[in-house]
C-alpha positions as YAML, in Angstrom:
chain: A
units: angstrom
residues:
- id: 1
  name: UNK
  ca: [83.24, 74.40, 115.16]
- id: 2
  name: UNK
  ca: [81.75, 73.64, 111.76]
- id: 3
  name: UNK
  ca: [83.14, 74.92, 108.37]
- id: 4
  name: UNK
  ca: [81.39, 76.58, 105.77]
- id: 5
  name: UNK
  ca: [81.37, 73.39, 103.79]
- id: 6
  name: UNK
  ca: [79.34, 71.95, 106.58]
- id: 7
  name: UNK
  ca: [77.12, 74.75, 106.58]
- id: 8
  name: UNK
  ca: [76.42, 74.37, 102.91]
- id: 9
  name: UNK
  ca: [75.91, 70.70, 103.40]
- id: 10
  name: UNK
  ca: [73.22, 71.00, 106.21]
- id: 11
  name: UNK
  ca: [71.66, 74.14, 104.28]
- id: 12
  name: UNK
  ca: [69.47, 71.88, 102.22]
- id: 13
  name: UNK
  ca: [67.79, 70.36, 105.19]
- id: 14
  name: UNK
  ca: [65.52, 73.40, 105.67]
- id: 15
  name: UNK
  ca: [62.58, 73.67, 103.34]
- id: 16
  name: UNK
  ca: [59.96, 76.41, 103.94]
- id: 17
  name: UNK
  ca: [61.24, 76.96, 107.20]
- id: 18
  name: UNK
  ca: [60.90, 73.37, 108.46]
- id: 19
  name: UNK
  ca: [63.96, 71.05, 109.32]
- id: 20
  name: UNK
  ca: [64.34, 68.06, 106.80]
- id: 21
  name: UNK
  ca: [67.10, 66.16, 108.66]
- id: 22
  name: UNK
  ca: [67.22, 62.44, 108.63]
- id: 23
  name: UNK
  ca: [69.11, 61.72, 111.89]
- id: 24
  name: UNK
  ca: [69.88, 62.89, 115.20]
- id: 25
  name: UNK
  ca: [73.37, 63.73, 114.20]
- id: 26
  name: UNK
  ca: [72.23, 65.95, 111.33]
- id: 27
  name: UNK
  ca: [69.49, 67.60, 113.61]
- id: 28
  name: UNK
  ca: [72.30, 68.13, 116.43]
- id: 29
  name: UNK
  ca: [74.63, 69.73, 113.63]
- id: 30
  name: UNK
  ca: [72.07, 72.15, 112.52]
- id: 31
  name: UNK
  ca: [71.21, 73.13, 116.18]
- id: 32
  name: UNK
  ca: [74.78, 73.59, 117.10]
- id: 33
  name: UNK
  ca: [75.41, 75.73, 114.08]
- id: 34
  name: UNK
  ca: [72.20, 77.91, 114.97]
- id: 35
  name: UNK
  ca: [73.50, 78.44, 118.38]
- id: 36
  name: UNK
  ca: [77.26, 78.83, 117.52]
- id: 37
  name: UNK
  ca: [78.32, 76.00, 119.57]
- id: 38
  name: UNK
  ca: [80.78, 73.24, 119.18]
- id: 39
  name: UNK
  ca: [80.35, 69.51, 120.28]
- id: 40
  name: UNK
  ca: [83.02, 70.12, 122.96]
- id: 41
  name: UNK
  ca: [81.16, 73.05, 124.39]
- id: 42
  name: UNK
  ca: [77.85, 70.98, 124.29]
- id: 43
  name: UNK
  ca: [79.68, 68.09, 126.21]
- id: 44
  name: UNK
  ca: [80.76, 70.68, 128.84]
- id: 45
  name: UNK
  ca: [77.18, 71.87, 129.14]
- id: 46
  name: UNK
  ca: [75.96, 68.26, 129.56]
- id: 47
  name: UNK
  ca: [78.59, 67.23, 132.05]
- id: 48
  name: UNK
  ca: [77.55, 67.36, 135.98]
- id: 49
  name: UNK
  ca: [79.31, 66.91, 139.07]
- id: 50
  name: UNK
  ca: [78.27, 63.30, 139.16]
- id: 51
  name: UNK
  ca: [78.70, 62.44, 135.41]
- id: 52
  name: UNK
  ca: [81.31, 63.89, 132.90]
- id: 53
  name: UNK
  ca: [80.25, 63.93, 129.36]
- id: 54
  name: UNK
  ca: [83.13, 63.69, 126.92]
- id: 55
  name: UNK
  ca: [83.15, 65.21, 123.38]
- id: 56
  name: UNK
  ca: [84.63, 61.92, 122.06]
- id: 57
  name: UNK
  ca: [81.78, 59.90, 123.58]
- id: 58
  name: UNK
  ca: [79.17, 62.41, 122.17]
- id: 59
  name: UNK
  ca: [80.72, 62.36, 118.78]
- id: 60
  name: UNK
  ca: [80.79, 58.45, 118.70]
- id: 61
  name: UNK
  ca: [77.14, 58.10, 119.71]
- id: 62
  name: UNK
  ca: [76.27, 60.44, 116.88]
- id: 63
  name: UNK
  ca: [78.32, 58.66, 114.41]
- id: 64
  name: UNK
  ca: [77.13, 55.16, 115.39]
- id: 65
  name: UNK
  ca: [73.56, 56.25, 115.81]
- id: 66
  name: UNK
  ca: [73.35, 55.23, 119.46]
- id: 67
  name: UNK
  ca: [72.28, 58.54, 121.00]
- id: 68
  name: UNK
  ca: [69.24, 57.72, 123.27]
- id: 69
  name: UNK
  ca: [66.14, 59.68, 123.09]
- id: 70
  name: UNK
  ca: [66.34, 60.93, 126.54]
- id: 71
  name: UNK
  ca: [69.83, 62.24, 125.86]
- id: 72
  name: UNK
  ca: [68.60, 64.14, 122.76]
- id: 73
  name: UNK
  ca: [65.67, 65.54, 124.87]
- id: 74
  name: UNK
  ca: [68.33, 66.93, 127.45]
- id: 75
  name: UNK
  ca: [70.41, 68.42, 124.79]
- id: 76
  name: UNK
  ca: [67.23, 70.07, 122.92]
- id: 77
  name: UNK
  ca: [66.22, 71.55, 126.68]
- id: 78
  name: UNK
  ca: [69.82, 72.77, 127.14]
- id: 79
  name: UNK
  ca: [69.62, 74.71, 123.73]
- id: 80
  name: UNK
  ca: [66.08, 75.86, 124.36]
- id: 81
  name: UNK
  ca: [64.37, 73.60, 122.07]
- id: 82
  name: UNK
  ca: [61.63, 70.94, 122.38]
- id: 83
  name: UNK
  ca: [61.05, 67.89, 120.45]
- id: 84
  name: UNK
  ca: [57.33, 67.95, 118.76]
- id: 85
  name: UNK
  ca: [55.65, 65.07, 116.89]
- id: 86
  name: UNK
  ca: [52.98, 66.01, 114.67]
- id: 87
  name: UNK
  ca: [50.74, 63.52, 112.77]
- id: 88
  name: UNK
  ca: [50.64, 64.21, 109.10]
...
């Protein structure tokens, strides 16, 4: 789980109700905090009978910036969110 220090660090990413995160890692941290989930729990949720997802692998992808778009879409769907692009 995330500490209060992490919560404070991520709090500034919200402005007027909109998320202002800069990476998939930051977005995922915020979503996990909002849903009171850990990265380990998310990895278990992503695992299937055919493919096991490990917390260490998921963490490494977030740190290295190698999480694929379709993986992020799947995570968002599991958590009840959708990715929406809007032209400014």
